[in-house]
C-alpha positions in Angstrom: -18.4 -162.3 48.0 -14.8 -162.9 47.0 -13.8 -161.1 43.8 -11.0 -162.3 41.5 -9.2 -161.7 38.3 -10.3 -163.4 35.1 -8.2 -163.6 31.9 -9.9 -163.9 28.5 -8.7 -167.2 26.9 -9.0 -165.6 23.4 -7.3 -162.1 23.7 -5.7 -162.5 27.1 -7.4 -159.3 28.4 -7.4 -159.2 32.2 -10.8 -158.6 33.8 -10.4 -157.4 37.4 -13.5 -158.4 39.3 -12.3 -156.4 42.3 -13.2 -153.2 40.5 -16.7 -151.7 41.1 -17.2 -151.2 37.3 -15.4 -154.2 35.8 -15.8 -155.6 32.3 -18.2 -158.5 32.0 -17.3 -162.0 30.7 -18.7 -165.4 29.8 -17.6 -168.6 31.5 -18.3 -171.8 29.6 -17.7 -175.2 31.2 -18.3 -178.7 29.7 -17.7 -182.2 30.9 -17.6 -184.4 27.9 -19.2 -187.9 28.0 -17.9 -191.1 26.6 -17.8 -191.7 22.9 -17.2 -188.0 22.1 -14.1 -186.5 20.4 -13.1 -185.4 23.9 -14.0 -188.6 25.8 -14.1 -187.9 29.6 -12.4 -184.5 29.3 -13.4 -181.3 31.2 -13.0 -178.0 29.3 -13.6 -174.5 30.6 -13.1 -171.1 28.9 -13.5 -167.5 29.9 -14.3 -165.0 27.2 -14.4 -161.2 27.7 -17.5 -159.3 26.5 -15.6 -157.8 23.5 -14.4 -161.3 22.3 -17.9 -162.7 22.9 -19.4 -160.0 20.7 -16.8 -160.5 18.0 -16.5 -164.3 17.9 -19.8 -165.6 19.2 -22.6 -163.1 19.0 -21.9 -161.6 15.6 -20.9 -164.9 13.9 -23.2 -167.4 15.6 -26.1 -165.8 17.4 -27.1 -163.3 14.7 -26.8 -165.9 12.0 -29.7 -167.9 13.3 
């Protein structure tokens, strides 16, 4: 399996996937349909585990 480098789109931290013990990250990809605010656009974002915890998990997931 080919490994690669991922850059967090929030903090710009580089996640080297070639390392045996590398940081983890979340990849989100969305193709927006017609009649949305992003009509026909394709968005993708990579978020390191630290930013995920800080910006998503603590603010959104625990608030349920």
